[in-house]
ROTOR-627541 format. One record per residue (C-alpha): y, x, z. Coordinates in steps of 0.25 Angstrom, whole numbers. Example, Ala and Ser with C-alpha at 12.3 -4.5 7.8 and 13.67 -1.06 7.14 Angstrom:
+-------+-------+-------+
:    yy :    xx :    zz :
+-------+-------+-------+
:   -18 :    49 :    31 :
:    -4 :    55 :    29 :
+-------+-------+-------+
end
This chain:
+-------+-------+-------+
:    yy :    xx :    zz :
+-------+-------+-------+
:   -77 :   -14 :   -58 :
:   -70 :   -19 :   -45 :
:   -58 :   -28 :   -44 :
:   -45 :   -27 :   -35 :
:   -53 :   -31 :   -23 :
:   -64 :   -21 :   -25 :
:   -74 :   -31 :   -28 :
:   -84 :   -29 :   -39 :
:   -88 :   -39 :   -50 :
:   -97 :   -51 :   -45 :
:  -112 :   -48 :   -43 :
:  -119 :   -48 :   -56 :
:  -107 :   -46 :   -65 :
:  -100 :   -34 :   -70 :
:   -86 :   -32 :   -75 :
:   -84 :   -22 :   -86 :
:   -72 :   -17 :   -94 :
:   -72 :    -7 :  -106 :
:   -59 :    -3 :  -112 :
:   -62 :     3 :  -126 :
:   -53 :    13 :  -132 :
:   -49 :     4 :  -144 :
:   -43 :    -7 :  -135 :
:   -55 :   -16 :  -133 :
:   -59 :   -20 :  -119 :
:   -72 :   -26 :  -116 :
:   -82 :   -29 :  -104 :
:   -88 :   -39 :   -95 :
:   -82 :   -49 :   -86 :
:   -95 :   -50 :   -78 :
:  -102 :   -61 :   -87 :
:   -95 :   -60 :  -101 :
:   -91 :   -48 :  -110 :
:   -76 :   -47 :  -114 :
:   -67 :   -40 :  -124 :
:   -53 :   -38 :  -126 :
:   -42 :   -28 :  -129 :
:   -35 :   -18 :  -120 :
:   -22 :   -10 :  -122 :
:   -15 :     1 :  -114 :
:     0 :     2 :  -114 :
:    10 :     9 :  -104 :
:    -1 :    10 :   -94 :
:    -5 :    -4 :   -94 :
:   -19 :    -9 :   -99 :
:   -19 :   -23 :  -106 :
:   -32 :   -31 :  -109 :
:   -31 :   -43 :  -118 :
:   -39 :   -52 :  -128 :
:   -50 :   -53 :  -118 :
:   -62 :   -62 :  -123 :
:   -76 :   -63 :  -117 :
:   -89 :   -69 :  -120 :
:   -92 :   -83 :  -114 :
:  -105 :   -82 :  -107 :
:  -108 :   -90 :   -95 :
:  -107 :   -81 :   -82 :
:  -118 :   -82 :   -71 :
:  -108 :   -89 :   -62 :
:   -94 :   -93 :   -60 :
:   -90 :   -81 :   -52 :
:   -94 :   -72 :   -63 :
:   -86 :   -80 :   -73 :
:   -74 :   -81 :   -64 :
:   -75 :   -66 :   -62 :
:   -75 :   -63 :   -77 :
:   -64 :   -72 :   -80 :
:   -55 :   -66 :   -69 :
:   -59 :   -52 :   -74 :
:   -55 :   -55 :   -89 :
:   -42 :   -61 :   -84 :
:   -39 :   -49 :   -76 :
:   -42 :   -39 :   -87 :
:   -32 :   -46 :   -96 :
:   -22 :   -45 :   -85 :
:   -24 :   -30 :   -84 :
:   -11 :   -22 :   -83 :
:   -13 :    -9 :   -76 :
:   -24 :     1 :   -76 :
:   -29 :    14 :   -71 :
:   -40 :    22 :   -78 :
:   -46 :    34 :   -72 :
:   -60 :    41 :   -76 :
:   -70 :    31 :   -73 :
:   -61 :    20 :   -68 :
:   -52 :     9 :   -73 :
:   -43 :     1 :   -64 :
:   -36 :   -12 :   -70 :
:   -25 :   -19 :   -63 :
:   -21 :   -33 :   -68 :
:    -7 :   -40 :   -68 :
:   -11 :   -48 :   -56 :
:   -16 :   -36 :   -48 :
:   -31 :   -36 :   -50 :
:   -37 :   -22 :   -51 :
:   -50 :   -19 :   -57 :
:   -57 :    -6 :   -56 :
:   -67 :    -2 :   -67 :
:   -77 :    10 :   -66 :
:   -82 :    17 :   -78 :
:   -97 :    13 :   -82 :
:  -107 :    24 :   -78 :
+-------+-------+-------+
end
């Protein structure tokens, strides 16, 4: 996963996202697991109802990264999906690029 600047997640953390066909979204914000709901209508992808575990992160930077990531997911508006790649764009202009897991 890379953000709009092309930067990967902080060292030692991994941001993941799984969109299940039945409308559930889940993944990791780098420290905690999260779940929520997703819908697709008229070419827009919306994520809502995000909840996460509350484990202590190894440092404040990872915790801040995680909070920003989850907030951005809830602000998703546009998406592009191609084989092996998902690009999400948020209302505030952030772009996240996800690659399929091997």
